[in-house]
C-alpha positions, 0 to 999 in steps of 0.5 A: 017838794021835800025829796027835791034836791037843791043848791044853795048860793055857796054850792051853786057859786062853787059849781059855776066857779064864780064868787058867791057875791057875784051870783047873789048880784046876778039873782038880784038883777034878775029879780029887778028885771022881772019886777020891771015887767020883763019876761023870764024868757027874755034873754037879758033875764034868762042868762043871769042866773037859773030860776030860784026859790026863796024859802024863808030867808034862804034862796035855793036852786033846783038841781034840774033847773040848774042843769036846764039853765046850763044846757042853754050855754052848751056849745053845739 
C-alpha cells in the first residue's frame, strides 16, 4: 500500500473546487448512512464522496477511487 497515491482532504477539496469543510461534512454524512445500514452502492451514499481510508487520524482518498467516483458523473 505504500506505493499507492492518495489525496488528503485539502487536495481533494481543491480538485473538486469545494470548501474543505464541505468535503468533510459529506464524508461524515456518508459514514452515518453506512452506519445506519445503507449499502455503499445506494445512490444517496455513493454521490456524497469517493471512498475513503482512515489511517490514524488522517482520512485519505486513493487516486484511482477518486477517478472512478468522478467517472460516474461524466456526461454522456
